[in-house]
C-alpha positions, 0 to 999 in steps of 0.5 A: 278048276273040278267040282271037288277042288271048287268045293274044296276051295270054298269050304277053305275060304269060308274057314279062312273068314272065321274069327273072333268077331264073325263068331260073335254074330249068328252067321259066323257061329253058323259057319263053325257049326256047319263046317265039316272037318278040315281035309287032312293031306295025304301023308306021303313019303320023301320019295313021293314028295320029290316025285311032284312037279312044282305046283303040285308040291306048292299044293301039297306044302300049302295043304300041310301048312293049313292043316298044321296051323290049324289042329285041333281041338285036341281031345285030351282027358282034361278036355274030355272031363270038362265037356263030360261036366258041361253036358251034365250041368246043361242036361240038368238045366232042362226045367221049364222057363219059370225055374231058375237055371244054373250056369258054368262060369270057366276060370283059369290061366291064360293059354290053356285053351279055355276058348277052345274047349268052350267052343268045341262043347258049343258047336256040339252043343248047337248041332245037337239041338238043332238035330233034336228040335229043328232049325225053326220054332214052332213060331217059324223063327230061326232056332239058335242054341248057342250065343257066344260073347266075348268079355273082358275083365271089365264087362258089367251087365248092362254091356253083356245084356247089349252084346247079347241083343244088339247086333256088333257094330262095325267101326 
């Protein structure tokens, strides 16, 4: 396997290991934040597709399936407006630690893309903060500007705080 093909296979393997559980861990979120965009497969005409050998056709179709199964996030006007509002809120919260900071609650019907939109924003925020402030704090600790916590309808404050400060339990 050539080096570019091996690198693509390793990259695809990294992406396949992303799920809701791993996104709740710093290593999983870092994989999401650091992963490059998925490469779009070449657009071939029918004539070109018919000329592919059996193995090449299988690889081409696998690449197309992966591409189409993982489209997005799509930058809709609603998502752009949400991100603009999130940046405004986040950037206006640059107060010192002794001041109360505002927060954001996003509520909508299921299936409208709340998680997708927030994860896209969180990825940008993580990258921007690391780029501006570095990977380490002044005390040489890892800098983690984003903490993803999955909530359910009955998550209380104690459960929320526990989710932030304790590693997830493996069952």
